[in-house]
VOSEKE-718065 format. One record per residue (C-alpha): x, y, z; residue in one letter. Coordinates in pm, 1 decimal, m for minus. Example, Ala and Ser with C-alpha at 12.3 -4.5 7.8 and 13.67 -1.06 7.14 Angstrom:
1230.0,m450.0,780.0,A
1367.0,m106.0,714.0,S
//
This chain:
3395.3,m1916.4,m2130.6,M
3521.6,m1811.0,m2467.8,N
3303.1,m1699.8,m2753.7,K
3346.3,m2007.3,m2975.5,S
3252.8,m2248.7,m2694.9,K
2944.5,m2044.0,m2615.8,M
2837.7,m2036.2,m2982.1,L
2892.6,m2411.1,m3011.9,N
2677.3,m2464.0,m2704.2,A
2397.1,m2264.1,m2865.9,Y
2430.9,m2467.7,m3186.1,K
2407.3,m2796.4,m2998.8,S
2098.5,m2677.4,m2808.3,V
1935.0,m2576.4,m3135.4,N
2015.2,m2918.2,m3283.5,N
1857.1,m3090.8,m2983.7,L
1534.5,m2902.5,m3043.8,K
1512.9,m3074.3,m3381.3,G
1442.3,m2768.2,m3589.8,K
1528.6,m2858.3,m3946.9,P
1700.6,m2574.2,m4125.4,Q
1722.2,m2552.3,m4497.3,H
2059.2,m2489.9,m4656.3,E
1921.6,m2193.4,m4848.1,E
1808.6,m2025.9,m4525.9,E
2150.6,m2075.7,m4370.5,N
2325.2,m1918.4,m4668.5,K
2101.6,m1613.4,m4696.8,T
2078.0,m1528.0,m4326.5,K
2367.8,m1368.8,m4147.4,T
2446.2,m1563.9,m3832.0,P
2345.2,m1405.6,m3504.5,K
2618.8,m1355.2,m3250.0,I
2382.8,m1357.3,m2953.7,Y
2079.0,m1573.9,m2906.5,R
1864.0,m1296.3,m2762.7,S
1888.3,m934.2,m2656.4,E
1892.7,m1045.8,m2294.3,Y
2192.6,m1274.3,m2358.7,D
2372.5,m991.6,m2537.2,E
2311.5,m754.5,m2248.1,K
2417.1,m1013.5,m1990.3,L
2739.4,m1104.9,m2170.5,I
2835.1,m742.4,m2229.2,K
2772.9,m657.1,m1864.1,E
2988.1,m953.5,m1758.0,Y
3278.7,m844.5,m1976.9,H
3248.1,m484.9,m1860.6,F
3254.9,m599.3,m1497.0,A
3568.1,m804.3,m1568.2,K
3728.5,m499.8,m1730.4,F
3639.4,m280.3,m1431.5,Q
3784.0,m537.0,m1189.1,K
4110.1,m565.3,m1383.0,N
4136.5,m186.6,m1411.3,L
4085.7,m148.1,m1038.7,D
4347.1,m414.4,m962.3,L
4602.6,m241.0,m1184.8,L
4533.1,107.4,m1054.3,Q
4570.5,m5.4,m693.4,N
4878.3,m222.3,m752.6,N
5174.8,m56.0,m581.3,Q
5430.7,m230.9,m804.1,E
5269.2,m94.5,m1119.9,V
5243.5,254.5,m971.8,I
5613.6,245.1,m882.6,A
5700.1,123.8,m1233.7,L
5503.2,401.1,m1397.7,L
5694.3,659.2,m1196.1,K
6031.8,522.0,m1310.4,K
6186.3,690.7,m1611.2,E
6395.4,400.4,m1736.5,E
6303.5,35.4,m1715.5,W
6524.1,m271.0,m1717.9,D
6437.4,m629.9,m1806.3,E
6308.4,m708.2,m1455.0,E
6071.8,m410.4,m1463.0,D
5918.1,m532.6,m1787.1,I
5874.7,m882.6,m1645.0,K
5709.7,m737.9,m1333.8,T
5469.7,m534.2,m1547.2,L
5376.5,m833.4,m1763.2,L
5325.3,m1051.3,m1454.8,A
5087.3,m792.4,m1309.9,S
4878.3,m801.6,m1630.3,F
4823.6,m1174.7,m1593.6,R
//
């Protein structure tokens, strides 16, 4: 889920609650990125876990290891590296 979709979901939930917000309050307050500290912690842990998984996959990928040991790369090597990042 990307950040903008998540923020839009929070906005729609807030609108369903029926809390009227004054325009002056909206202008003076800086918008919160996360709804609560728990949500912030949860989202950050999720992204860190994704990072760790991707790092592990790259470090254990034999094709990437072989590419890193090569001194000169050709077009196919670059395509292989980019494909492994996806």
